[in-house]
C-alpha positions in Angstrom: 118.3 112.6 73.3 114.7 112.0 72.5 113.9 108.3 72.4 110.3 108.7 71.3 107.3 111.0 71.6 104.3 109.7 73.5 100.9 110.4 72.1 97.5 111.0 73.8 96.3 108.1 75.9 99.6 106.4 76.3 100.6 104.8 79.5 104.1 105.8 80.7 106.4 103.8 83.0 104.2 100.7 82.8 107.1 98.3 82.9 108.6 100.0 85.9 105.3 100.1 87.7 104.7 96.4 87.2 108.3 95.4 88.1 108.4 97.7 91.1 111.6 99.2 89.7 112.5 102.8 88.7 111.7 104.3 85.4 114.8 104.4 83.3 114.1 107.6 81.3 112.7 111.1 81.9 109.6 112.4 80.3 109.5 116.0 79.2 106.2 117.8 78.4 106.1 119.8 75.2 102.4 120.6 75.2 99.6 120.8 77.7 98.9 117.4 79.3 96.6 115.7 81.8 98.2 113.0 83.9 96.7 110.3 86.1 98.9 108.6 88.6 98.1 105.1 89.6 99.7 103.3 92.6 101.4 100.0 91.7 99.3 98.1 94.3 96.1 99.4 92.7 97.3 98.6 89.2 98.2 95.1 90.1 94.9 94.5 91.9 93.0 95.9 88.9 94.9 93.6 86.5 94.2 90.6 88.7 90.5 91.4 88.5 90.4 92.2 84.7 92.2 89.5 82.6 91.2 91.2 79.3 93.0 94.4 80.4 96.0 92.3 81.6 96.3 90.8 78.1 96.3 94.3 76.6 99.1 95.3 79.1 101.1 92.3 77.9 100.6 93.5 74.3 101.8 97.0 75.2 104.9 95.7 77.0 105.6 93.4 74.0 105.4 96.4 71.6 107.8 98.4 73.8 110.2 95.5 73.8 110.1 95.2 70.0 110.7 98.9 69.7 113.7 98.6 71.9 115.0 95.7 69.8 114.6 97.8 66.7 116.6 100.7 68.2 119.4 98.4 69.3 119.4 96.8 65.8 119.6 100.2 64.2 122.5 101.2 66.4 124.3 98.0 65.5 123.8 98.5 61.8 125.2 102.0 62.0 128.3 100.7 63.8 128.7 97.9 61.3 128.4 100.1 58.3 130.5 102.9 59.8 133.2 101.3 61.9 134.9 104.7 62.5 132.0 105.6 64.8 133.1 102.9 67.2 136.3 104.6 68.0 136.5 105.2 71.7 133.3 103.2 72.4 133.7 100.7 75.2 130.9 98.2 75.7 130.9 96.1 78.8 
């Protein structure tokens, strides 16, 4: 299942990097890419030194959260409008 397609210049796994957790999804390359890996310690230090960038990161995380809300809302609407799709689905 494809959740979304990243575009040039996007930062992947930002939430996981800042929380120190694992990234919850897998990225798959469909074209040539160039990747830069940044250690969590270096990222956090950089954000402490550059408040303007830190605010941009907050904005990016907020956008990711709102996209996730939209996906959950869309799934809920499908289940509400098509109850037969809920058969066998168990949410805990």
